[in-house]
C-alpha angles and dihedrals in degrees: 000000000000121000119213127195117219119205110219111230123216113234105161119115134196120210120228139131092276129102120270132216139161113357104178149312148176138229127213142147144211124213109232097185138268091057092301121138132196106211124200126196114189107197125185129198135181109247098187108136115282138134101231105038117147107257127213112267121242096231117013117198135221124203118213119201129194120224091273092058095254118142107251099177142344105207118191121228117205119225109271126205110294120225131193115233121227112255099232133153133186097235136034122265126215089249130026106250100160090108089060096053120083122168125169129200128210118186106206118191140181139168123232136173114229112184115210110279136177106260094013124230140294118219113206136188122184129183138172129223108059113183110268112238145146094303100025127078124209121279096029120140137197134244125199124187140183126186125218110204120239132239120315097057113136092217138016107278130238119198128235121257136191118264097219148352129275116239115283091231141006130221129227113260093359121128112260129199119169120196110216095169117143140192131222113206090213093052092244121163112267121216120191121209137178114218143166114276118251116271119205148065118070139259 
């Protein structure tokens, strides 16, 4: 039974007078047959008013690597409709701050053909401009990856994806429980891991 590693994505925002940018995302794919894959990138940004916020790209690009680290493809994903998420939280805060929280979601998609290959493929999306917060310093970016298994799989693989969204904000001294459960369409075993973030590239 295959084991998949899910990378937990940060989605918590802190309100201040500063500018806001990318706050989180996830990357997953569905096999549509004949070695074709429908890839989805869910990308979230803080849309609170500011003059220099990082905008969604049109298009955004993926990079797909083979097992040797060679670039196999760099498909473009056109800008989809953007929706604003409801600012909800599971417990009450001392002050109502829902009118100060604004997060948008864009679901980018593309279709690629990935012939069977030893070692499979790694799908990567990188972006600058993470929101600066308590545990994030300025000029940090985000990296999301998804792995396509290599040859020897009995069926065409679908990747795991998260079941829901974390809260858009947290409140001081309020209980917090975040559901990071995920589902694999193939029923594969899921293994969760904590790891160091990627270090590299430049602003």
